[in-house]
VEXKOL-537721 format. One line per 3 residues: for each residue x, y, z of N, C-alpha, C. Coordinates in nm, 4 decimals, padded with zeros to 6 digits. Example, Ala and Ser with C-alpha at 12.3 -4.5 7.8 and 13.67 -1.06 7.14 Angstrom:
<sites>
01.3190,-00.5690,00.7800,01.2300,-00.4500,00.7800,01.3200,-00.3300,00.7800 | 01.2850,-00.2250,00.7080,01.3670,-00.1060,00.7140,01.2900,00.0030,00.7870
</sites>
This chain:
<sites>
02.5288,01.1646,08.8058,02.4359,01.1730,08.9135,02.3004,01.2330,08.8889 | 02.3119,01.3521,08.7970,02.1954,01.4129,08.7788,02.0867,01.3244,08.6943 | 02.1462,01.2502,08.6125,02.0589,01.1572,08.5465,01.9795,01.0497,08.6103
02.0762,00.9996,08.7306,02.0053,00.9104,08.8163,01.8831,00.9655,08.9023 | 01.9112,01.1002,08.9346,01.8100,01.1658,09.0011,01.6875,01.1730,08.9379 | 01.6958,01.2281,08.8100,01.5722,01.2361,08.7142,01.5182,01.1014,08.6788
01.5803,00.9854,08.6708,01.5235,00.8711,08.6559,01.4425,00.8419,08.7723 | 01.4905,00.8528,08.9091,01.4158,00.8356,09.0257,01.2974,00.9151,09.0262 | 01.3048,01.0335,08.9968,01.1933,01.1353,09.0080,01.0755,01.0687,08.8981
01.1415,01.0515,08.7846,01.0198,01.0108,08.6829,00.9520,00.8811,08.7265 | 01.0355,00.7870,08.7980,00.9810,00.6631,08.8449,00.8701,00.6814,08.9467 | 00.9023,00.7772,09.0440,00.8206,00.8198,09.1502,00.6886,00.8871,09.0962
00.6965,00.9905,08.9919,00.6035,01.0489,08.9731,00.4954,00.9929,08.8436 | 00.5480,00.8789,08.7740,00.4901,00.8376,08.6791,00.4377,00.6879,08.7188 | 00.3819,00.6742,08.8167,00.3304,00.5399,08.8696,00.1940,00.5134,08.7981
00.1775,00.3801,08.7624,00.0575,00.3411,08.7020,-00.0535,00.3298,08.8228 | -00.1772,00.3446,08.7975,-00.2807,00.3707,08.9041,-00.3143,00.2219,08.9611 | -00.2752,00.1121,08.8821,-00.2953,-00.0030,08.9425,-00.1781,-00.0951,08.9920
-00.0652,-00.0205,09.0030,00.0522,-00.0623,09.0442,00.1384,-00.0938,08.9218 | 00.2790,-00.0901,08.9466,00.3804,-00.1073,08.8273,00.4733,-00.2019,08.8842 | 00.4496,-00.3260,08.8658,00.5448,-00.4374,08.9014,00.6825,-00.4315,08.8490
00.6865,-00.3818,08.7259,00.8068,-00.3826,08.6577,00.9187,-00.2594,08.6828 | 00.8528,-00.1545,08.7568,00.9358,-00.0392,08.7816,00.9580,00.0410,08.6695 | 00.9128,00.0189,08.5601,00.9295,00.1048,08.4431,00.8362,00.2185,08.4466
00.8512,00.3187,08.3826,00.7725,00.4474,08.3728,00.7111,00.4331,08.2342 | 00.5800,00.4998,08.2494,00.5043,00.5196,08.1167,00.4884,00.6566,08.0697 | 00.4576,00.6888,07.9569,00.4404,00.8253,07.9147,00.3236,00.8780,07.9945
00.3361,01.0093,08.0292,00.2415,01.0879,08.1041,00.0914,01.0662,08.0592 | 00.1036,01.1031,07.9031,-00.0314,01.0649,07.8670,-00.1135,00.9516,07.8725 | -00.0326,00.8566,07.8646,-00.0933,00.7245,07.8883,-00.1377,00.6979,08.0521
-00.0487,00.7494,08.1227,-00.0972,00.7702,08.2795,-00.2225,00.8331,08.3026 | -00.2465,00.9477,08.2433,-00.3574,01.0248,08.2503,-00.4707,00.9546,08.1961 | -00.4506,00.8884,08.0896,-00.5606,00.8105,08.0157,-00.6198,00.6949,08.1113
-00.5104,00.6369,08.1850,-00.5416,00.5188,08.2670,-00.6100,00.5689,08.3875 | -00.5558,00.6812,08.4415,-00.6453,00.7284,08.5425,-00.7854,00.7770,08.5289 | -00.8030,00.8213,08.4030,-00.9428,00.8609,08.3725,-01.0119,00.7298,08.3499
-00.9731,00.6418,08.2830,-01.0444,00.5118,08.2488,-01.0712,00.4280,08.3927 | -00.9684,00.4610,08.4909,-00.9830,00.3683,08.6038,-01.0710,00.4547,08.7070 | -01.1253,00.5577,08.6798,-01.1900,00.6397,08.7863,-01.3458,00.5919,08.7940
-01.3976,00.5869,08.9154,-01.5409,00.5383,08.9438,-01.6379,00.6495,08.8865 | -01.5841,00.7736,08.8764,-01.6690,00.8876,08.8339,-01.6788,00.8677,08.6729 | -01.5722,00.8171,08.6076,-01.5904,00.7738,08.4666,-01.6964,00.6716,08.4243
-01.6887,00.5792,08.5291,-01.7900,00.4708,08.5251,-01.9348,00.5027,08.5312 | -01.9470,00.6088,08.6132,-02.0699,00.6703,08.6449,-02.1234,00.7535,08.5316 | -02.0292,00.8208,08.4693,-02.0804,00.9033,08.3448,-02.1113,00.8142,08.2263
-02.0284,00.6981,08.2138,-02.0542,00.5955,08.1365,-02.1957,00.5449,08.1274 | -02.2241,00.5166,08.2624,-02.3653,00.4446,08.2989,-02.4629,00.5347,08.2487 | -02.4468,00.6647,08.2820,-02.5551,00.7661,08.2210,-02.5693,00.7818,08.0705
-02.4510,00.7561,08.0164,-02.4637,00.7864,07.8502,-02.5233,00.6603,07.8172 | -02.4980,00.5360,07.8682,-02.5629,00.4028,07.8332,-02.7091,00.4071,07.8522 | -02.7534,00.4852,07.9388,-02.9058,00.4917,07.9762,-02.9545,00.5768,07.8660
-02.8894,00.6943,07.8377,-02.9439,00.7833,07.7340,-02.9449,00.7109,07.6019 | -02.8371,00.6486,07.5532,-02.8252,00.5843,07.4227,-02.9107,00.4682,07.4210 | -02.9425,00.3975,07.5280,-03.0278,00.2772,07.5172,-03.1764,00.3218,07.5092
-03.2149,00.4373,07.5691,-03.3430,00.4880,07.5787,-03.3786,00.5276,07.4198 | -03.2726,00.6044,07.3669,-03.2890,00.6585,07.2271,-03.3007,00.5245,07.1444 | -03.2265,00.4242,07.1702,-03.2402,00.3082,07.0679,-03.3881,00.2572,07.0939
-03.4287,00.2541,07.2082,-03.5737,00.2095,07.2395,-03.6741,00.2858,07.1471 | -03.6449,00.4021,07.1508,-03.7258,00.5170,07.0827,-03.7465,00.4710,06.9294 | -03.6305,00.4461,06.8729,-03.6279,00.4112,06.7288,-03.6581,00.2588,06.6844
-03.6996,00.1770,06.7930,-03.7365,00.0508,06.7663,-03.6531,-00.0623,06.7967 | -03.5365,-00.0413,06.8629,-03.4494,-00.1310,06.9158,-03.5032,-00.1948,07.0280 | -03.4429,-00.3242,07.0622,-03.4769,-00.3868,07.1884,-03.3529,-00.4316,07.2656
-03.3548,-00.4510,07.4005,-03.2556,-00.4824,07.4806,-03.2016,-00.6292,07.4643 | -03.0775,-00.6555,07.4343,-03.0157,-00.7831,07.4220,-02.9677,-00.8608,07.5487 | -02.9371,-00.7821,07.6549,-02.8962,-00.8291,07.7692,-03.0106,-00.8973,07.8338
-03.0083,-01.0237,07.8716,-03.1322,-01.0878,07.9182,-03.1699,-01.0266,08.0666 | -03.0855,-00.9988,08.1486,-03.1138,-00.9497,08.2772,-03.1811,-00.8085,08.2744 | -03.1266,-00.7147,08.1849,-03.1807,-00.5781,08.1633,-03.3059,-00.6070,08.0930
-03.3154,-00.6878,07.9901,-03.4478,-00.7087,07.9297,-03.5489,-00.7445,08.0183 | -03.5261,-00.8503,08.1246,-03.6356,-00.8835,08.2114,-03.6694,-00.7571,08.3082 | -03.5707,-00.6886,08.3412,-03.6013,-00.5734,08.4152,-03.7027,-00.4718,08.3570
-03.6625,-00.4646,08.2209,-03.7674,-00.3865,08.1340,-03.8825,-00.4338,08.1328 | -03.9094,-00.5638,08.1223,-04.0481,-00.6324,08.1081,-04.1261,-00.6159,08.2309 | -04.0490,-00.6233,08.3698,-04.1069,-00.6069,08.4829,-04.1519,-00.4661,08.5477
-04.0364,-00.3866,08.4923,-04.0643,-00.2415,08.5431,-04.0787,-00.1242,08.4379 | -04.0903,-00.1599,08.3225,-04.0921,-00.0639,08.2135,-03.9568,-00.0424,08.1669 | -03.9486,00.0127,08.0320,-03.8164,00.0433,07.9820,-03.7413,00.1378,08.0515
-03.7856,00.2513,08.0972,-03.7108,00.3567,08.1624,-03.6615,00.3017,08.3030 | -03.7612,00.2572,08.3830,-03.7349,00.2129,08.5083,-03.6221,00.1003,08.5115 | -03.6701,00.0080,08.4267,-03.5845,-00.1332,08.4237,-03.4250,-00.0870,08.3742
-03.4058,00.0014,08.2863,-03.2749,00.0490,08.2538,-03.2052,00.1207,08.3554 | -03.2839,00.2069,08.4270,-03.2204,00.2883,08.5223,-03.1955,00.1923,08.6578 | -03.2926,00.0871,08.6685,-03.2566,00.0008,08.7937,-03.1296,-00.0620,08.7755
-03.1091,-00.1266,08.6256,-02.9859,-00.1908,08.6099,-02.8667,-00.1214,08.6323 | -02.8795,00.0100,08.5926,-02.7686,00.1038,08.6145,-02.7381,00.1241,08.7601 | -02.8427,00.1329,08.8430,-02.8314,00.1441,08.9842,-02.7514,00.0409,09.0424
-02.7863,-00.1056,08.9923,-02.7163,-00.2184,09.0499,-02.5721,-00.2193,08.9956 | -02.5506,-00.1712,08.8739,-02.4030,-00.1556,08.8258,-02.3303,-00.0794,08.8919 | -02.3889,00.0466,08.9570,-02.3119,00.1449,09.0217,-02.2655,00.0816,09.1443
-02.3668,-00.0078,09.2234,-02.3463,-00.0451,09.3627,-02.2537,-00.1510,09.3557 | -02.2536,-00.2402,09.2500,-02.1295,-00.3356,09.2217,-01.9965,-00.2579,09.1900 | -01.9997,-00.1589,09.1306,-01.8583,-00.0946,09.1103,-01.8270,-00.0266,09.2245
-01.8829,00.0019,09.3265,-01.8334,00.0620,09.4576,-01.7147,-00.0339,09.5167 | -01.7477,-00.1567,09.5038,-01.6523,-00.2749,09.5399,-01.5338,-00.2953,09.4708 | -01.5259,-00.2465,09.3541,-01.4236,-00.2782,09.2492,-01.3153,-00.1593,09.2682
-01.1969,-00.2011,09.3058,-01.0864,-00.1072,09.2984,-00.9754,-00.1248,09.1950 | -00.9682,-00.2446,09.1388,-00.8707,-00.2824,09.0257,-00.9496,-00.3195,08.9125 | -00.8968,-00.2866,08.7860,-00.9460,-00.3340,08.6503,-01.0647,-00.2620,08.6316
-01.1212,-00.1605,08.6792,-01.2348,-00.0847,08.6524,-01.2253,-00.0296,08.5003 | -01.0991,-00.0009,08.4597,-01.0735,00.0360,08.3267,-01.1075,-00.0366,08.2196 | -01.0995,-00.1806,08.2607,-01.1344,-00.2840,08.1389,-01.2952,-00.2694,08.1280
-01.3860,-00.2646,08.2622,-01.5006,-00.2261,08.2345,-01.5561,-00.1069,08.1710 | -01.4856,00.0031,08.1958,-01.5013,00.1176,08.1223,-01.4959,00.1098,07.9873 | -01.3750,00.0392,07.9378,-01.3634,00.0358,07.8023,-01.4850,-00.0537,07.7297
-01.5280,-00.1432,07.7991,-01.6336,-00.2317,07.7468,-01.7643,-00.1384,07.7320 | -01.7792,-00.0525,07.8266,-01.8990,00.0302,07.8236,-01.8827,00.1365,07.7139 | -01.7705,00.1853,07.6842,-01.7428,00.2815,07.5746,-01.7819,00.2009,07.4535
-01.7464,00.0755,07.4286,-01.7920,00.0006,07.3150,-01.9355,-00.0249,07.3090 | -01.9987,-00.0304,07.4252,-02.1442,-00.0717,07.4277,-02.2296,00.0603,07.3908 | -02.1759,00.1720,07.4408,-02.2314,00.3227,07.4107,-02.2212,00.3484,07.2695
-02.0929,00.3158,07.2100,-02.0733,00.3214,07.0570,-02.1620,00.2380,06.9760 | -02.1793,00.1133,07.0238,-02.2686,00.0303,06.9586,-02.4268,00.0740,06.9694 | -02.4592,00.1416,07.0924,-02.6014,00.1963,07.0889,-02.6159,00.3034,06.9933
-02.5066,00.4027,06.9764,-02.5055,00.5052,06.8852,-02.5043,00.4617,06.7262 | -02.4515,00.3582,06.6955,-02.4611,00.2977,06.5753,-02.6007,00.2410,06.5430 | -02.6508,00.1741,06.6414,-02.7975,00.1248,06.6400,-02.9132,00.2399,06.6095
-02.8879,00.3424,06.6880,-02.9767,00.4537,06.6849,-02.9705,00.5175,06.5416 | -02.8549,00.5421,06.4855,-02.8300,00.5891,06.3471,-02.8843,00.4938,06.2620 | -02.8630,00.3800,06.2597,-02.8897,00.2766,06.1520,-03.0439,00.2650,06.1545
-03.1130,00.2565,06.2692,-03.2556,00.2606,06.2687,-03.3176,00.3835,06.2517 | -03.2623,00.5025,06.2546,-03.3150,00.6263,06.2261,-03.3157,00.6608,06.0696 | -03.2076,00.6018,06.0141,-03.1868,00.6182,05.8683,-03.2885,00.5264,05.7932
-03.3251,00.4190,05.8526,-03.4000,00.3127,05.8066,-03.5462,00.3536,05.7887 | -03.5960,00.4230,05.8918,-03.7354,00.4851,05.9041,-03.7730,00.5781,05.7950
</sites>
């Protein structure tokens, strides 16, 4: 009886943020990581880091490879174009309730790539 109660409590307390159709529980560390990755605040912080690393990459001679952001930088300048693209991204993210963690993982990769570009171009100069 006690084991069944513990199982029920674990099932209730360890729910995945995007639903758990299997009814299985996940380790609490994984749940915390998913909650952080699925948060809109995480998305906003990652957008800020993307702006900073993109501008740093511009400073060492890189260029924007995203055609939409590149066009915004041509029309409005580097800083304003990148910030405008992030404002648009934040507005789009307001409507997203599920799978935001996938987008956040993508931006972690983008930021990592920006850092690699900054380091590579800085060493090259």
